[in-house]
C-alpha positions as CSV (number, residue, x, y, z in Angstrom):
1,M,-1.9,-25.7,21.2
2,K,0.1,-26.0,24.5
3,Q,3.1,-23.7,24.5
4,L,6.1,-26.1,24.3
5,M,9.0,-23.6,24.3
6,F,9.7,-19.9,24.7
7,H,7.3,-19.7,27.6
8,D,8.1,-16.0,28.3
9,D,8.5,-15.0,24.7
10,P,5.1,-15.2,22.8
11,P,6.5,-13.8,19.5
12,F,9.3,-16.4,19.4
13,W,6.8,-19.2,20.1
14,F,4.3,-17.8,17.6
15,E,6.9,-17.7,14.8
16,T,8.0,-21.2,15.7
17,L,4.4,-22.4,15.3
18,R,4.1,-20.5,12.1
19,N,7.1,-22.3,10.7
20,L,5.8,-25.7,11.9
21,G,2.5,-24.9,10.1
22,L,4.3,-24.8,6.8
23,A,5.2,-28.4,6.9
24,A,2.0,-29.8,5.3
25,Y,2.9,-28.4,1.9
26,G,6.7,-28.7,2.2
27,G,7.6,-25.3,3.6
28,S,9.3,-26.8,6.6
29,D,10.2,-30.0,8.4
30,V,9.1,-30.5,12.0
31,G,12.4,-31.9,13.1
32,E,14.3,-29.0,11.5
33,V,12.1,-26.4,13.1
34,I,12.3,-27.9,16.6
35,A,16.1,-28.4,16.3
36,T,16.6,-24.8,15.1
37,A,14.3,-23.2,17.7
38,S,16.1,-25.2,20.4
39,R,19.3,-23.3,19.6
40,V,17.7,-19.9,20.1
41,T,18.2,-17.8,23.2
42,P,14.7,-16.4,24.3
43,G,14.5,-12.7,23.7
44,D,17.7,-12.5,21.7
45,Y,17.0,-11.4,18.1
46,D,20.6,-12.0,17.0
47,S,20.4,-15.6,18.3
48,W,17.1,-16.2,16.4
49,H,18.6,-14.9,13.2
50,D,21.8,-16.9,13.5
51,A,20.0,-20.2,14.2
52,W,17.6,-19.9,11.3
53,L,20.2,-18.6,8.9
54,S,22.5,-21.5,9.7
55,T,19.7,-24.0,9.0
56,A,18.8,-22.2,5.8
57,E,22.3,-22.0,4.5
58,R,23.0,-25.7,5.2
59,L,19.8,-26.8,3.5
60,E,20.4,-24.5,0.5
61,A,24.0,-25.9,0.0
62,E,22.7,-29.5,0.3
63,A,19.8,-28.8,-2.1
64,R,22.0,-27.2,-4.8
65,G,24.1,-30.3,-4.9
66,S,21.1,-32.7,-5.1
67,Q,19.0,-34.3,-7.8
68,P,16.0,-32.2,-9.0
69,V,13.3,-33.5,-6.6
70,S,15.5,-33.3,-3.5
71,A,16.8,-29.9,-4.7
72,R,13.2,-28.6,-5.1
73,D,12.2,-29.8,-1.7
74,G,15.3,-28.5,0.1
75,L,15.1,-25.1,-1.6
76,L,11.5,-24.7,-0.6
77,R,12.3,-25.3,3.1
78,A,15.4,-23.1,2.9
79,S,13.3,-20.3,1.6
80,S,11.1,-20.5,4.7
81,Y,14.0,-20.5,7.0
82,Y,15.7,-17.5,5.4
83,R,12.4,-15.7,5.8
84,A,12.4,-16.6,9.5
85,A,16.0,-15.5,9.9
86,E,15.3,-11.9,9.2
87,F,11.9,-11.6,10.8
88,F,13.0,-10.0,14.1
89,L,15.7,-7.7,12.7
90,H,13.4,-5.0,11.5
91,G,14.1,-2.6,14.4
92,H,17.2,-1.6,12.4
93,P,16.1,-1.4,8.8
94,E,19.6,-0.7,7.6
95,D,20.9,-4.0,8.9
96,P,22.4,-5.8,5.8
97,R,21.3,-9.1,7.2
98,I,17.7,-8.3,6.4
99,D,18.2,-7.9,2.6
100,H,20.7,-10.8,2.5
101,A,18.2,-13.3,4.1
102,Y,15.3,-12.0,2.1
103,E,17.1,-12.2,-1.3
104,R,18.4,-15.6,-0.5
105,G,14.9,-16.8,0.4
106,V,13.3,-15.5,-2.7
107,S,16.1,-16.9,-4.8
108,C,15.6,-20.4,-3.3
109,F,11.9,-20.2,-3.7
110,R,12.0,-19.2,-7.4
111,D,14.6,-21.8,-8.2
112,A,12.4,-24.4,-6.5
113,I,9.1,-23.5,-8.3
114,A,11.0,-23.8,-11.6
115,H,10.5,-27.6,-10.9
116,L,6.8,-27.2,-10.3
117,P,4.2,-27.4,-13.1
118,G,2.1,-24.2,-13.7
119,V,3.8,-21.9,-11.2
120,T,5.4,-18.8,-12.5
121,P,6.5,-15.4,-11.1
122,V,4.5,-12.5,-12.4
123,E,4.7,-8.7,-12.4
124,I,1.4,-6.9,-12.0
125,P,1.1,-3.4,-13.4
126,Y,0.3,-1.0,-10.6
127,E,0.4,2.8,-11.0
128,D,3.9,3.6,-12.3
129,T,5.5,0.4,-10.9
130,V,4.6,-3.3,-10.5
131,L,3.5,-5.6,-7.8
132,H,5.4,-8.9,-7.5
133,G,3.6,-12.2,-7.2
134,Y,3.1,-15.8,-8.5
135,F,0.4,-17.3,-10.7
136,Y,-0.6,-20.9,-10.2
137,R,-2.4,-22.3,-13.3
138,A,-4.8,-25.1,-12.6
139,T,-5.2,-28.0,-15.1
140,G,-8.4,-28.7,-16.9
141,E,-10.5,-27.5,-19.8
142,G,-12.4,-24.3,-20.0
143,P,-12.3,-21.2,-17.8
144,R,-11.6,-22.0,-14.2
145,P,-12.4,-20.2,-10.9
146,A,-9.6,-18.2,-9.4
147,V,-8.5,-17.2,-5.9
148,V,-6.4,-14.0,-5.3
149,M,-4.4,-14.2,-2.2
150,H,-2.3,-11.6,-0.2
151,N,-0.7,-11.6,3.2
152,G,-0.9,-9.0,5.9
153,F,1.3,-7.1,8.3
154,D,4.4,-9.3,8.1
155,G,3.9,-12.1,5.6
156,A,5.2,-12.5,2.1
157,A,3.7,-13.9,-1.2
158,E,6.2,-16.8,-1.1
159,E,4.8,-18.0,2.2
160,L,1.3,-18.3,0.7
161,H,2.6,-21.1,-1.5
162,F,2.5,-23.3,1.6
163,S,-0.8,-22.0,3.1
164,G,-3.3,-22.2,0.3
165,A,-1.8,-21.4,-3.1
166,L,-0.5,-24.8,-4.0
167,G,-3.5,-26.5,-2.4
168,G,-5.9,-24.3,-4.4
169,Q,-4.1,-25.2,-7.6
170,E,-4.3,-28.9,-6.8
171,R,-8.0,-28.5,-6.4
172,G,-8.7,-26.9,-9.7
173,Y,-8.4,-23.2,-8.9
174,H,-6.1,-20.8,-10.6
175,V,-4.4,-18.9,-7.8
176,L,-2.7,-15.5,-8.0
177,T,-0.6,-14.4,-5.0
178,F,1.0,-11.0,-4.7
179,D,2.8,-8.6,-2.3
180,G,0.9,-5.3,-2.2
181,P,2.1,-1.9,-1.2
182,W,4.3,-2.0,2.0
183,Q,4.6,-5.7,1.9
184,P,7.9,-7.5,1.5
185,A,8.6,-7.3,-2.2
186,A,7.6,-3.6,-2.2
187,I,9.9,-2.9,0.8
188,H,12.8,-4.6,-0.8
189,R,12.2,-3.2,-4.3
190,A,11.6,0.4,-3.2
191,G,8.0,-0.1,-4.1
192,P,4.8,1.7,-3.1
193,A,3.9,2.6,0.5
194,F,1.0,1.5,2.6
195,R,-2.5,2.6,1.6
196,P,-5.7,1.6,3.5
197,D,-8.0,1.9,0.4
198,W,-7.2,-1.6,-0.6
199,E,-9.7,-1.7,-3.4
200,N,-7.3,0.5,-5.4
201,V,-4.7,-2.3,-5.0
202,V,-7.0,-5.2,-5.7
203,G,-8.5,-3.5,-8.8
204,P,-5.3,-3.5,-10.8
205,V,-4.6,-7.1,-9.7
206,L,-8.0,-8.2,-11.0
207,D,-7.4,-6.3,-14.2
208,F,-4.3,-8.4,-14.7
209,L,-6.0,-11.6,-13.7
210,T,-9.0,-11.3,-15.9
211,R,-7.0,-10.7,-19.0
212,D,-6.2,-14.4,-18.8
213,P,-8.8,-16.3,-21.0
214,G,-8.5,-19.3,-18.7
215,V,-10.0,-17.4,-15.8
216,D,-13.7,-17.4,-15.2
217,P,-14.4,-13.7,-14.4
218,A,-17.6,-14.6,-12.6
219,R,-15.9,-16.9,-10.1
220,I,-13.1,-14.9,-8.5
221,A,-12.5,-14.9,-4.7
222,L,-10.2,-12.8,-2.6
223,L,-8.4,-14.2,0.4
224,G,-6.5,-12.0,2.9
225,V,-4.4,-13.3,5.8
226,S,-4.1,-11.5,9.2
227,L,-4.0,-7.8,8.5
228,G,-4.8,-8.8,5.0
229,G,-8.0,-10.2,6.4
230,Y,-8.8,-6.6,7.4
231,L,-7.9,-5.2,4.0
232,A,-9.6,-7.8,1.9
233,P,-13.2,-7.2,3.1
234,R,-12.6,-3.4,2.6
235,A,-11.6,-4.2,-1.1
236,A,-14.6,-6.6,-1.5
237,A,-17.0,-3.9,-0.4
238,Y,-16.1,-1.7,-3.3
239,E,-15.0,-4.3,-6.0
240,P,-18.0,-5.8,-7.8
241,R,-15.9,-8.4,-9.7
242,L,-15.3,-10.4,-6.5
243,A,-17.7,-13.3,-6.0
244,A,-16.4,-14.1,-2.5
245,V,-14.0,-12.9,0.2
246,V,-12.2,-14.8,2.9
247,A,-10.7,-13.0,6.0
248,L,-8.3,-15.6,7.3
249,D,-7.5,-14.8,10.9
250,G,-8.7,-11.3,10.1
251,V,-8.5,-8.1,12.2
252,F,-11.4,-5.8,12.9
253,D,-9.5,-2.9,14.5
254,A,-5.8,-3.0,13.9
255,V,-4.6,-0.3,16.2
256,S,-6.6,-1.3,19.3
257,A,-4.3,-4.3,19.5
258,L,-1.5,-1.9,20.2
259,T,-3.3,0.7,22.4
260,A,-4.6,-2.2,24.6
261,H,-1.0,-2.3,26.1
262,L,-1.1,1.4,27.1
263,P,-2.6,2.8,30.4
264,L,-4.9,5.1,28.5
265,P,-8.3,4.8,27.0
266,H,-8.2,3.8,23.3
267,E,-9.5,7.1,21.8
268,E,-7.1,9.2,24.0
269,A,-4.2,7.0,22.9
270,V,-5.1,7.5,19.2
271,R,-5.6,11.2,19.6
272,R,-2.3,11.7,21.4
273,A,-0.5,9.5,19.0
274,A,-1.4,11.9,16.2
275,A,0.1,14.8,18.1
276,E,3.3,16.3,16.7
277,H,4.9,16.3,20.1
278,D,3.9,14.5,23.3
279,E,6.9,13.5,25.5
280,E,4.7,11.7,28.1
281,M,3.1,9.6,25.4
282,D,6.6,8.7,24.1
283,R,7.6,7.6,27.6
284,L,4.4,5.5,28.0
285,I,5.0,3.7,24.7
286,A,8.7,3.1,25.4
287,D,7.8,1.6,28.8
288,A,5.1,-0.6,27.3
289,R,7.6,-1.7,24.6
290,A,10.2,-2.6,27.2
291,R,7.7,-4.7,29.2
292,S,6.1,-6.5,26.2
293,P,7.9,-8.8,23.7
294,I,4.9,-8.4,21.5
295,L,5.0,-4.6,21.4
296,R,8.8,-4.7,21.0
297,W,8.4,-6.7,17.7
298,A,5.2,-4.8,16.6
299,F,6.7,-1.3,16.8
300,D,9.9,-2.4,15.2
301,H,8.0,-3.9,12.3
302,V,5.7,-0.9,11.9
303,R,8.7,1.3,11.6
304,Y,10.4,-1.0,9.1
305,T,7.4,-1.2,6.8
306,G,7.3,2.6,6.5
307,S,3.9,2.8,8.2
308,L,5.7,4.8,10.9
309,R,6.9,8.0,9.3
310,S,7.9,10.3,12.1
311,A,8.2,9.4,15.8
312,P,11.0,10.0,18.1
313,G,11.7,6.8,19.8
314,F,8.7,4.6,19.4
315,S,6.0,7.2,19.3
316,L,2.6,5.9,18.2
317,G,2.3,9.2,16.2
318,G,4.0,7.5,13.3
319,V,1.7,4.5,13.5
320,H,-1.1,6.8,12.5
321,P,-1.2,5.6,8.9
322,V,-2.0,2.1,10.3
323,A,-4.4,3.6,12.8
324,A,-6.1,5.4,9.9
325,T,-7.4,2.1,8.7
326,R,-9.9,2.3,11.5
327,S,-11.8,4.9,9.6
328,V,-11.8,3.0,6.3
329,A,-12.7,-0.5,7.4
330,V,-16.1,-1.7,6.5
331,P,-17.9,-2.4,9.9
332,G,-21.2,-3.6,8.5
333,G,-23.8,-2.3,6.1
334,A,-24.6,-3.1,2.5
335,G,-21.1,-3.1,1.2
336,W,-19.8,-5.6,3.8
337,A,-22.9,-7.8,3.6
338,R,-23.3,-7.8,-0.2
339,S,-24.6,-11.0,-1.5
340,G,-21.9,-13.6,-2.1
341,R,-19.5,-12.3,0.5
342,R,-18.1,-14.7,3.1
343,A,-15.8,-14.3,6.1
344,A,-14.2,-15.0,8.5
345,R,-12.4,-18.1,9.4
346,R,-11.5,-18.2,13.1
347,G,-7.9,-17.9,14.2
348,R,-5.7,-16.4,16.9
349,G,-2.8,-14.1,15.9
350,M,0.0,-12.7,18.0
351,L,-1.8,-9.3,18.2
352,R,-5.4,-10.3,17.7
353,P,-7.1,-12.2,20.5
354,G,-10.9,-11.8,20.1
355,R,-10.7,-9.7,17.0
356,V,-11.8,-12.4,14.5
357,A,-14.8,-13.1,16.6
358,R,-15.7,-9.4,16.6
359,M,-15.4,-9.2,12.8
360,A,-17.6,-12.3,12.4
361,A,-20.2,-10.9,14.8
362,V,-20.4,-7.6,12.9
363,R,-20.7,-9.4,9.6
364,K,-23.4,-11.7,11.0
365,C,-25.4,-8.7,12.1
366,S,-25.2,-7.4,8.5
367,G,-27.0,-10.5,7.3
368,E,-24.3,-13.0,6.3
369,A,-23.6,-16.5,7.5
370,G,-20.0,-17.4,8.5
371,F,-17.5,-19.9,7.3
372,G,-16.9,-21.8,10.6
């Protein structure tokens, strides 16, 4: 799509498009999105927050004074706009505006789905805690097929309502969405940290799902979005209960999207990133971040999610837990190409030009046909 605004700020334009895309299932209104984005000063994270928070608060106030259908619809849109409001604030994790907008957004969403049939919040047992999500129960007799959905680097389970969960329910699938370790509900509830061996996350989710007698255990698919499209195939390679996997706008090599912005070969950047101390590397990363709006956002968000543990300034050393997923991805072979697996739908993410095509090419070489 032609870039219509924020011409020098790809992250602001990408997030504007993202919110426009929620309109099909009631997660936004095109006029509200354009009007809100038009009030934003490019490159100004505070301006972005203020514009989206203002729209969210206005909609929530109107919805809570409306009759049930208007209230439901307004609260669903408000939930999206609250989520947008805090999106670019993560460079300062202690900023109280983050928790405020997140909690208001989740509250609006949960109050809205109380007016929708068959949609309920769930808590999925996981180690010594729980994963938070939503179950969408399809209508119809007998066991039904099910889709498990999770987001990626920066998306929430609530957003999946508008990008597949409700649509799946309408088409006769049970749908279970969840936030995994290091995703929004875990961050805000002091939950588990990131782990690349995603089959150990998906396993307890499937345990929870298959206890429901209305679910056909032979017809369960896993769908991961963005970085989730990197983790879902990993889980599917080791989890035999999955009949299909979809990598939606998936990522083949997460860290190379970051090292591509550095004046160093990829392997050298990763090696030096893991060093305990490298002042020159810190300077290179700080310079790259100052030049690139994409890197500015990406490094802020990596730190916020807890994937970046150390790192003076913006050192890639702390990104290493994310970089470590390079060694646990499934780049072909029997696990990746096991019968019944399917991926990947094409897309173009803010950090991922060309990476979906690479994933699809590797999978095709392993003997699988793609989804188109």
